C-alpha positions in Angstrom: -27.8 2.5 33.4 -29.9 5.6 34.1 -27.8 8.2 36.0 -28.6 9.4 39.4 -29.9 13.0 39.6 -29.8 15.8 42.1 -33.0 17.8 42.5 -32.7 21.5 43.4 -35.9 22.1 45.4 -35.2 25.7 46.4 -33.4 28.6 44.8 -29.7 27.8 44.4 -27.5 29.7 46.8 -23.9 29.1 45.6 -22.4 30.9 48.6 -24.2 28.9 51.2 -23.1 25.5 52.6 -24.5 22.5 50.8 -27.2 20.4 52.4 -27.7 17.1 50.5 -30.7 14.8 51.3 -30.4 11.1 50.5 -33.9 9.6 50.3 -35.5 6.5 51.8 -36.6 3.4 50.0 -38.8 5.4 47.6 -35.8 7.1 46.1 -37.9 10.1 45.0 -36.1 12.8 46.8 -39.4 14.6 47.6 -39.9 13.8 51.2 -37.8 16.6 52.6 -40.6 18.9 51.4 -42.0 20.1 54.8 -38.5 21.0 56.1 -37.4 23.1 53.1 -38.9 26.5 54.1 -36.9 26.5 57.4 -33.7 25.1 55.9 -33.6 27.2 52.8 -32.3 30.4 54.4 -29.2 28.6 55.7 -28.3 26.1 52.9 -28.0 25.4 49.2 -30.2 22.3 49.1 -30.0 19.3 46.9 -32.0 16.1 47.0 -30.7 12.9 45.4 -33.2 11.0 43.3 -32.8 7.4 42.3 -34.4 6.1 39.1 -37.6 4.1 39.8 -36.1 0.9 38.4 -32.6 1.4 39.7 -30.6 -1.8 40.5 -27.2 -0.5 41.5 -25.1 -2.2 44.2 -24.1 -0.3 47.3 -20.6 0.4 45.9 -22.0 1.8 42.7 -24.6 3.9 44.5 -22.0 5.3 46.8 -19.5 6.0 44.0 -22.1 7.5 41.7 -23.5 9.7 44.4 -20.0 10.9 45.4 -19.2 11.7 41.8 -22.2 14.0 41.7 -21.3 15.7 45.0 -17.6 16.2 44.6 -17.6 18.8 41.8 -20.7 20.5 43.2 -19.0 21.1 46.5 -16.2 23.4 45.3 -14.7 23.8 48.7 -18.0 24.5 50.4 -19.0 22.9 53.7 -21.4 20.0 53.2 -24.1 18.6 55.5 -25.0 15.1 54.3 -28.4 13.9 55.5 -29.6 10.3 55.0 -33.1 9.1 55.8 -33.8 5.4 56.3 -32.3 3.7 53.2 -30.5 6.9 52.5 -29.0 6.7 56.0 -27.2 3.5 54.9 -26.1 5.1 51.7 -24.7 8.1 53.7 -22.7 5.7 55.9 -21.4 3.9 52.9 -20.3 7.1 51.2 -18.6 8.5 54.3 -16.9 5.2 55.0 -15.5 5.1 51.5 -14.6 8.8 51.4 -14.3 10.1 54.9 -13.9 13.7 53.8 -17.0 13.7 51.7 -18.9 15.9 54.2 -18.4 18.1 57.2 -21.5 17.0 59.1 -23.3 13.7 58.9 -27.0 13.4 59.9 -28.9 10.1 59.9 -32.7 9.7 60.4 -33.9 6.2 61.4 -31.2 4.5 59.3 -32.5 1.3 57.8 -29.4 -0.6 58.9 -31.8 -1.6 61.6 -33.5 -4.1 59.2 -31.2 -6.8 60.5 -33.1 -6.6 63.7 -36.4 -7.6 62.0 -36.0 -11.3 60.8 -39.6 -11.5 59.5 -39.0 -8.5 57.2 -35.9 -10.3 55.9 -37.9 -13.3 54.7 -41.1 -11.6 53.8 -39.2 -9.2 51.6 -38.5 -12.0 49.1 -42.2 -12.0 48.1 -42.1 -8.4 46.9 -40.2 -9.3 43.7 -43.1 -11.4 42.5 -45.7 -8.7 43.2 -47.0 -6.8 40.1 -46.3 -3.0 40.2 -50.1 -2.3 40.3 -50.6 -4.5 43.4 -47.5 -3.1 45.0 -48.9 0.4 44.6 -52.1 -0.6 46.3 -50.3 -2.4 49.1 -48.4 0.7 49.9 -51.6 2.1 51.4 -51.6 -0.7 54.0 -48.0 0.1 54.9 -48.7 3.7 55.8 -49.5 3.1 59.5 -46.1 1.3 59.9 -44.1 3.9 58.1 -45.6 6.9 59.8 -47.4 8.2 62.9 -50.4 9.2 60.8 -52.1 11.3 63.5 -49.0 13.6 63.5 -48.8 14.0 59.7 -50.9 16.6 57.8 -53.1 15.2 55.0 -51.0 16.7 52.2 -47.9 15.0 53.6 -49.6 11.7 53.9 -50.4 11.9 50.2 -46.8 12.9 49.4 -45.6 9.8 51.3 -48.0 7.5 49.4 -47.0 9.1 46.1 -43.4 8.6 46.9 -43.9 4.9 47.8 -45.7 4.4 44.4 -42.7 6.1 42.6 -40.6 3.0 42.8 -41.2 -0.3 41.0 -41.8 -3.6 42.9 -38.6 -5.0 41.4 -36.5 -2.0 42.7 -38.1 -2.3 46.1 -37.1 -6.0 46.3 -33.6 -5.1 45.1 -33.3 -2.3 47.7 -34.5 -4.6 50.5 -32.0 -7.1 49.4 -29.3 -4.4 49.7 -30.4 -3.7 53.2 -30.3 -7.4 54.1 -26.7 -7.5 52.9 -25.7 -4.1 54.4 -22.6 -4.4 56.4 -19.8 -1.9 57.2 -17.0 -3.3 59.3 -16.4 -1.3 62.5 -12.9 -0.3 61.5 -14.4 1.4 58.4 -17.1 3.1 60.5 -14.4 4.3 62.8 -12.9 6.3 59.9 -16.0 8.5 59.9 -14.6 11.2 62.2 -16.9 14.1 61.4 -19.7 15.1 63.9 -22.7 12.8 63.4 -26.2 13.2 64.6 -28.6 10.3 64.6 -32.4 11.0 64.8 -34.1 8.0 66.4 -37.9 7.7 66.5 -38.9 5.9 69.7 -42.3 4.9 68.3 -41.0 3.6 65.0 -43.2 0.7 64.1 -41.3 -0.3 61.1 -37.8 -0.7 62.5 -36.2 -0.6 66.0 -34.4 2.7 65.2 -33.5 3.6 68.7 -31.7 0.3 69.3 -29.8 0.7 66.0 -28.8 4.3 66.9 -27.5 3.2 70.3 -25.3 0.6 68.5 -24.1 3.1 65.9 -22.9 5.6 68.4 -20.6 3.0 69.8 -19.0 2.5 66.4 -18.9 6.1 65.2 -16.3 8.2 67.0 -18.2 11.5 67.1 -21.8 10.5 67.1 -24.8 11.4 69.3 -28.5 10.6 69.4 -31.5 12.9 69.2 -34.5 11.0 70.4 -37.9 11.7 69.0 -40.2 10.3 71.7 -43.5 10.5 69.8 -42.4 10.0 66.2 -42.8 7.2 63.7 -40.4 6.1 61.0 -41.2 8.9 58.5 -40.6 11.6 61.1 -39.6 14.4 58.7 -43.3 14.7 57.5 -44.7 15.1 61.0 -46.1 18.5 61.8 -44.1 18.8 65.0 -40.7 17.8 63.6 -38.6 20.8 62.9 -35.2 19.7 61.6 -33.6 23.1 61.8 -34.6 23.4 65.4 -33.2 19.9 66.1 -29.9 20.9 64.5 -29.8 24.1 66.5 -30.7 22.4 69.8 -27.9 19.9 69.3 -25.4 22.6 68.5 -25.0 21.0 65.0 -25.2 24.2 63.0 -21.6 25.3 63.1 -21.5 29.1 62.6 -18.0 28.7 61.2 -19.2 26.3 58.5 -22.4 28.4 57.8 -20.3 31.5 57.3 -17.4 29.9 55.5 -18.6 30.8 52.0 -20.8 33.8 52.9 -19.3 37.1 51.9 
């Protein structure tokens, strides 16, 4: 099995807290790109990348990702950020190893798929779609994945390229994982660290706000940050500033940021 990898998209800063991005369905790890210049002064950033044909189970994904992060951490504070599919992986990791991070951030977690029955059943067709046709069909999905009028042209292309990064077989497998995604509430209650859920009100792909409202009932220290004009792929939108959101929600703990800074 091809190993998971951690991309280092900015200059390593071993004395800064770690910020680890878990990607969406594409698994590319590239879609944090527009947020990097503002985050880089504060964090040592890593982006998880899944192999294009990866067929790991949730347990294997969580255990393999934790195995990558644990030695890298070396006592440093860790901010774990999961987007969409990556939001589910972040919850799985934190429920299995509650001390794996100091702050948990979820953006439109795809656990909301259970609220879209038609996507459940239509997703079975993807496994029969040739990769070439799947790549073409990705173009038609863009209006559902993103508020295109809020995304610069170069970021639209990055989103399309990321969607084409993954094979149709892996897409079908990952949708199957989302169909089966369940974490019992007692396990969610073990996630005690402060958790921030970004919820796009105009998400046309998934009912992310409803899902966020349910999650904060199960997670002991969670709160919602609503994005009233955003679509599902909110990180690529010109007006989305993740650092400002974290600051406005008092989520950048100075104690953690200074913990490993001489």
